[in-house]
Backbone as CSV, one residue per row, in Angstrom:
resi,resn,N_x,N_y,N_z,CA_x,CA_y,CA_z,C_x,C_y,C_z
1,UNK,43.252,28.863,-112.614,41.902,28.366,-112.844,41.272,27.837,-111.551
2,UNK,42.101,27.297,-110.650,41.562,26.751,-109.405,40.870,27.826,-108.583
3,UNK,41.366,29.064,-108.672,40.747,30.158,-107.927,39.309,30.391,-108.381
4,UNK,39.050,30.201,-109.664,37.684,30.355,-110.170,36.763,29.296,-109.577
5,UNK,37.282,28.065,-109.446,36.486,26.977,-108.869,36.149,27.271,-107.405
6,UNK,37.076,27.905,-106.709,36.846,28.240,-105.299,35.883,29.418,-105.175
7,UNK,35.976,30.363,-106.106,35.139,31.558,-106.029,33.647,31.254,-106.178
8,UNK,33.298,30.248,-106.955,31.874,29.937,-107.155,31.183,29.606,-105.828
9,UNK,31.660,28.623,-105.053,30.963,28.365,-103.780,31.101,29.513,-102.777
10,UNK,32.215,30.238,-102.827,32.379,31.381,-101.915,31.359,32.468,-102.249
11,UNK,31.243,32.819,-103.526,30.262,33.839,-103.932,28.836,33.383,-103.646
12,UNK,28.552,32.122,-103.894,27.217,31.591,-103.622,26.900,31.682,-102.132
13,UNK,27.878,31.378,-101.291,27.680,31.444,-99.845,27.467,32.880,-99.383
14,UNK,28.277,33.793,-99.895,28.102,35.211,-99.552,26.728,35.680,-100.006
15,UNK,26.366,35.315,-101.221,25.078,35.708,-101.786,23.924,35.211,-100.914
16,UNK,23.941,33.929,-100.560,22.859,33.372,-99.748,22.818,34.007,-98.361
17,UNK,23.977,34.324,-97.813,24.025,34.988,-96.504,23.437,36.391,-96.596
18,UNK,23.753,37.112,-97.660,23.178,38.445,-97.852,21.668,38.382,-98.067
19,UNK,21.215,37.367,-98.773,19.772,37.191,-98.963,19.090,36.932,-97.621
20,UNK,19.694,36.106,-96.795,19.143,35.811,-95.465,19.093,37.084,-94.611
21,UNK,20.182,37.861,-94.606,20.209,39.109,-93.841,19.124,40.068,-94.335
22,UNK,18.990,40.183,-95.649,17.965,41.050,-96.231,16.573,40.579,-95.830
23,UNK,16.343,39.284,-95.883,15.042,38.735,-95.497,14.734,39.036,-94.033
24,UNK,15.732,38.915,-93.181,15.544,39.222,-91.757,15.171,40.695,-91.580
25,UNK,15.860,41.575,-92.297,15.590,43.013,-92.200,14.179,43.359,-92.665
26,UNK,13.621,42.546,-93.549,12.310,42.848,-94.131,11.159,42.062,-93.493
27,UNK,11.413,41.328,-92.417,10.369,40.470,-91.847,9.141,41.238,-91.364
28,UNK,9.317,42.481,-90.965,8.187,43.255,-90.441,7.441,44.021,-91.527
29,UNK,7.912,43.928,-92.752,7.275,44.618,-93.868,6.456,43.620,-94.671
30,UNK,5.196,43.966,-94.896,4.332,43.086,-95.684,4.828,43.054,-97.132
31,UNK,4.804,41.872,-97.722,5.285,41.697,-99.088,4.418,42.503,-100.045
32,UNK,5.066,43.273,-100.881,4.373,44.122,-101.854,5.333,45.186,-102.354
33,UNK,4.791,46.279,-102.873,5.639,47.339,-103.425,6.493,48.017,-102.353
34,UNK,5.942,48.224,-101.161,6.730,48.828,-100.086,7.890,47.919,-99.705
35,UNK,7.629,46.617,-99.667,8.673,45.631,-99.367,9.793,45.737,-100.398
36,UNK,9.407,45.787,-101.666,10.387,45.888,-102.750,11.193,47.179,-102.636
37,UNK,10.515,48.287,-102.357,11.201,49.570,-102.205,12.206,49.508,-101.057
38,UNK,11.786,48.952,-99.938,12.697,48.845,-98.796,13.863,47.905,-99.095
39,UNK,13.585,46.831,-99.816,14.663,45.905,-100.194,15.694,46.612,-101.065
40,UNK,15.223,47.439,-101.981,16.144,48.149,-102.879,16.948,49.228,-102.162
41,UNK,16.479,49.659,-101.011,17.200,50.667,-100.234,18.271,50.055,-99.330
42,UNK,18.211,48.749,-99.135,19.189,48.082,-98.281,20.491,47.835,-99.054
43,UNK,21.628,48.094,-98.437,22.905,47.868,-99.139,23.149,46.396,-99.454
44,UNK,22.557,45.505,-98.675,22.736,44.065,-98.910,22.228,43.667,-100.291
45,UNK,21.177,44.330,-100.747,20.602,44.016,-102.055,21.635,44.223,-103.162
46,UNK,22.450,45.253,-103.038,23.461,45.515,-104.060,24.598,44.506,-103.970
47,UNK,24.854,44.004,-102.776,25.809,42.907,-102.628,25.304,41.646,-103.308
48,UNK,23.995,41.400,-103.162,23.369,40.235,-103.807,23.516,40.329,-105.323
49,UNK,23.188,41.489,-105.867,23.271,41.690,-107.315,24.718,41.544,-107.790
50,UNK,25.652,42.102,-107.032,27.075,41.999,-107.394,27.531,40.548,-107.402
51,UNK,27.146,39.791,-106.368,27.519,38.368,-106.315,26.946,37.604,-107.498
52,UNK,25.699,37.908,-107.860,25.071,37.230,-108.999,25.822,37.514,-110.299
53,UNK,26.169,38.774,-110.518,26.872,39.152,-111.754,28.261,38.525,-111.801
54,UNK,29.012,38.643,-110.701,30.345,38.040,-110.662,30.275,36.525,-110.831
55,UNK,29.292,35.911,-110.175,29.116,34.462,-110.296,28.832,34.049,-111.732
56,UNK,28.002,34.813,-112.424,27.692,34.519,-113.823,28.945,34.605,-114.693
57,UNK,29.717,35.654,-114.500,30.943,35.835,-115.293,31.929,34.689,-115.041
58,UNK,32.142,34.377,-113.779,33.083,33.304,-113.436,32.573,31.962,-113.943
59,UNK,31.279,31.712,-113.786,30.694,30.446,-114.237,30.848,30.280,-115.740
60,UNK,30.636,31.361,-116.491,30.811,31.280,-117.947,32.260,30.970,-118.308
61,UNK,33.205,31.541,-117.573,34.624,31.264,-117.820,34.943,29.801,-117.518
62,UNK,34.410,29.296,-116.409,34.629,27.884,-116.063,34.055,26.978,-117.144
63,UNK,32.833,27.276,-117.581,32.193,26.425,-118.591,32.864,26.519,-119.961
64,UNK,33.567,27.622,-120.211,34.249,27.731,-121.505,35.424,26.761,-121.603
65,UNK,35.904,26.267,-120.463,37.058,25.364,-120.459,36.757,23.976,-119.909
66,UNK,35.515,23.722,-119.498,35.169,22.450,-118.864,33.797,21.977,-119.330
67,UNK,33.584,20.690,-119.221,32.261,20.164,-119.548,31.306,20.496,-118.409
68,UNK,30.066,20.747,-118.754,29.074,21.074,-117.728,28.809,19.864,-116.832
69,UNK,28.979,18.661,-117.382,28.756,17.456,-116.573,29.775,17.318,-115.451
70,UNK,30.945,17.926,-115.608,31.952,17.940,-114.544,31.797,19.185,-113.667
71,UNK,31.576,20.319,-114.300,31.557,21.591,-113.575,30.377,21.706,-112.624
72,UNK,29.194,21.352,-113.071,28.017,21.573,-112.239,28.034,20.762,-110.951
73,UNK,28.321,19.467,-111.011,28.366,18.723,-109.747,29.402,19.261,-108.755
74,UNK,30.529,19.738,-109.246,31.548,20.279,-108.354,31.035,21.549,-107.672
75,UNK,30.146,22.264,-108.336,29.586,23.472,-107.720,28.696,23.142,-106.516
76,UNK,28.358,21.878,-106.338,27.521,21.490,-105.192,28.249,21.645,-103.860
77,UNK,29.538,21.915,-103.906,30.274,22.210,-102.677,29.665,23.443,-102.000
78,UNK,28.956,24.257,-102.770,28.265,25.417,-102.200,27.326,25.003,-101.071
79,UNK,26.690,23.842,-101.191,25.779,23.382,-100.137,26.514,23.238,-98.809
80,UNK,27.735,22.768,-98.872,28.536,22.591,-97.653,28.923,23.953,-97.085
81,UNK,29.404,24.837,-97.948,29.789,26.174,-97.492,28.609,26.904,-96.866
82,UNK,27.437,26.805,-97.494,26.251,27.506,-96.991,25.816,26.933,-95.648
83,UNK,25.862,25.621,-95.506,25.508,25.005,-94.225,26.455,25.477,-93.126
84,UNK,27.744,25.510,-93.422,28.719,25.979,-92.437,28.528,27.458,-92.124
85,UNK,28.222,28.264,-93.129,27.967,29.689,-92.904,26.713,29.899,-92.071
86,UNK,25.685,29.074,-92.295,24.460,29.219,-91.505,24.730,28.944,-90.033
87,UNK,25.639,28.035,-89.769,26.021,27.732,-88.385,26.871,28.862,-87.812
88,UNK,27.865,29.311,-88.596,28.818,30.294,-88.105,28.213,31.700,-88.007
89,UNK,27.478,32.123,-89.032,26.967,33.493,-89.093,25.619,33.645,-88.388
90,UNK,24.729,32.666,-88.586,23.362,32.800,-88.085,23.060,31.906,-86.873
91,UNK,24.083,31.215,-86.380,23.931,30.323,-85.215,22.853,29.263,-85.404
92,UNK,22.688,28.810,-86.640,21.735,27.735,-86.911,22.410,26.401,-86.603
93,UNK,21.693,25.489,-85.989,22.315,24.202,-85.655,22.571,23.366,-86.910
94,UNK,23.615,22.569,-86.844,23.889,21.584,-87.897,23.598,20.216,-87.291
95,UNK,22.726,19.492,-87.939,22.312,18.181,-87.429,23.145,17.071,-88.067
96,UNK,23.104,15.921,-87.428,23.886,14.776,-87.888,23.579,14.421,-89.345
97,UNK,22.298,14.453,-89.730,21.948,14.119,-91.111,22.543,15.127,-92.100
98,UNK,22.662,16.382,-91.690,23.300,17.373,-92.563,24.786,17.057,-92.739
99,UNK,25.431,16.678,-91.657,26.847,16.304,-91.732,27.017,15.081,-92.633
100,UNK,26.127,14.121,-92.478,26.152,12.928,-93.333,25.963,13.313,-94.796
101,UNK,25.006,14.199,-95.042,24.767,14.666,-96.409,25.971,15.374,-96.999
102,UNK,26.640,16.188,-96.169,27.840,16.879,-96.647,28.937,15.876,-97.001
103,UNK,29.052,14.807,-96.225,30.043,13.764,-96.530,29.721,13.094,-97.867
104,UNK,28.427,12.839,-98.108,28.027,12.247,-99.388,28.313,13.202,-100.550
105,UNK,28.062,14.497,-100.338,28.347,15.479,-101.387,29.835,15.473,-101.720
106,UNK,30.676,15.513,-100.692,32.129,15.488,-100.939,32.550,14.210,-101.646
107,UNK,31.958,13.082,-101.242,32.271,11.808,-101.908,31.864,11.849,-103.372
108,UNK,30.689,12.379,-103.636,30.207,12.481,-105.017,31.066,13.392,-105.864
109,UNK,31.456,14.532,-105.301,32.321,15.457,-106.021,33.654,14.788,-106.346
110,UNK,34.192,14.059,-105.379,35.455,13.349,-105.611,35.296,12.318,-106.735
111,UNK,34.238,11.524,-106.695,34.028,10.508,-107.730,33.853,11.137,-109.108
112,UNK,33.107,12.227,-109.184,32.905,12.888,-110.468,34.221,13.460,-110.997
113,UNK,35.023,14.049,-110.109,36.287,14.615,-110.554,37.252,13.530,-111.013
114,UNK,37.164,12.341,-110.439,38.047,11.222,-110.821,37.606,10.584,-112.135
115,UNK,36.346,10.767,-112.519,35.847,10.141,-113.743,36.619,10.632,-114.966
116,UNK,37.029,11.880,-114.995,37.774,12.410,-116.137,39.206,11.913,-116.198
117,UNK,39.721,11.486,-115.047,41.129,11.047,-115.033,41.281,9.579,-115.418
118,UNK,40.194,8.893,-115.650,40.267,7.481,-116.016,39.987,7.273,-117.477
């Protein structure tokens, strides 16, 4: 079951990275039907759709065995993964406030996960 918990932020990070790559590829195309056609021709779009479908299936499995009040906050680890991916893949800077925010997210996830054990 732990693998499912890890897959959610991983799939979300891959998905957001593919969306960013697709957006970059389409920057010179004016938004409209041609933009949509070109987006559908890019292989990244099919990766996005695949990540969404897999994420939905995994999320439903997680929710079938856990309360949403516990599961959803833990999924916020995706914010940390995405921030790190933006730095690693797209060379976007990470600022001190982002690092502070990530620490708060981890603290919150820890507190929420401990609430069930008490």
